[in-house]
C-alpha positions, 0 to 999 in steps of 0.5 A: 404166624407172627411173621404173617401178621407183620407182613400184612400190616406192613403191606396194609400200611404201604398201601395206605401211604401210597394211596394218600400220596396222590400228588395230582388233583383238581384245585380249589380257588386258593390253589391257583391264585397267583402267577403262573409261567408256561413250561416250554422250551420256547423263549416266548413263554405265556403267563397266566395270572389268576386273581382272588376276585375271579379275574384272570389274565393271559399274557403272551409276548407281543400281544395284548393281554387277554382278561377273563372272568374264571371259575372252577366247576368242581363237580365237573372238574373244569376250569371256565373262562369267559369274556366278551368273545365267549366261553370255554371250559378246560380240564385242569389238574394241580400237581402239589408236589411240583407246584405246577398246573396243567390245563387241557386245550387252552391253546388248541387250534384244531378241536380234534387234537388235545393239547396240554399246557403246563404252568409253574408257579412264579 
């Protein structure tokens, strides 16, 4: 009986530990502030910079810098970008363990195809 209790306690502790170790989550504003560099094998990496005043800069090689207003929608877990050209909404996920963010459909050229872009903190 003592052996079964020990196994149950160990199993319960392992379950709680694994459940609390979720590494990917929806970020808050403080999590994303700063500069992020695209993870790609391409030498022309995109840089995305979030400022604490709600402004984001998207820098691509040999192209003008795009400036956006951004906000995080906690309810729908979306990153909202807007500028004079319009508005777009993107799923975003933060991996705290690797200090990376993944944004879906940031550079999507075909709306039916889902794209995913991952950035690492600079």
